[in-house]
N, C-alpha and C positions, 0 to 999 in steps of 0.2 A: 554215337551217331556216325553213320557212314557218309562221307562226302565224295563227290565225284571229282576225279582229277582230270582236267582237260589237258591234252597234249597235242602236239602237231601230228600231221599225217604220217610222218616217217617212223613213228614208234610202234605202229600196229595196234594201238589201243582204239577201240571203236567209238569213243566219245569225241564228237566234233567240237572244236573251239568256236566261239562266236564268229571269228573271221572265216573259218571253214564253212560254217552254216551259211553265211552271207555269200561266199563264193559259190556254193552249191546252188543257192537260189538264183544267182546271176547266170550261171551256166545252164540251168534248166530253162529259165526264161529265154535265153538265147537260142536254145535248141527246140523250143516249143513248136515253131512252125513245121519242124521235121517229124514231130510225133504223129503216129498213125491216128486216124479219126477215132477208131475204137478205143484207143488208150486215152485220148482226150475226153471222150464221153465217160469213160470209167472214172477218171480224175474228177470230172464235173459232178458225177453222182456222189462220190465220196466227200467232196466239198459240201454238197447239200446236206449230207448226213452230219457232217461236223457242225454246220450251221444249226441244224435241229438240236444237236447236243448243247450248243451254246444257249439256245432258247430254253432248254430244260434247266440248265444251270441257273440262268437268269431268273426263271420262275421260282426255283427252289430258294435262291438267295432273297428274293422279294418276300417270300413267305416265312423266311427264317431270320430276318433282320440283319442281313449282311449287305449293307448299303454300299460299301466300297466295291464289292464284287458286282453289284447291280450297275454302278456307275461305270466301271471299267469294261464290263462285258457288253454294255450297250454300245460303246465305241467299237469294240471288236466285231460285234454283230453288224453294225453299219458298214464297216470296211469289208467284211465277208460278203454282204449282200451286194455291194457295188462290184466286187470282183466277179461274183457269180453272174450278175447281169451282163457284164462284158463277155464272159465265157459263153453265156447262153446265146448272145447275138452272134458270136463267132461260130458257134456250132449249128446255128440255124434252128435252135430249139424253140 
């Protein structure tokens, strides 16, 4: 079984550590107001697609007896819906 080795930014390996992922999210959130409107709209559309994918997974899990997935993904869906609603208001959609 292959395992991913996480290393810091200085090594040149393209896997981010948890800390680096958190830092990236923080930096993107800070730069968000500077993003062009077209890029924000594209990100909004891709997030809507991701939400649709979560609904598909949830439906599959319900129909195939994977209750843990159903329970966890319901929380992920609620979070994504909230974030999308905020983005929608910001973009004037």
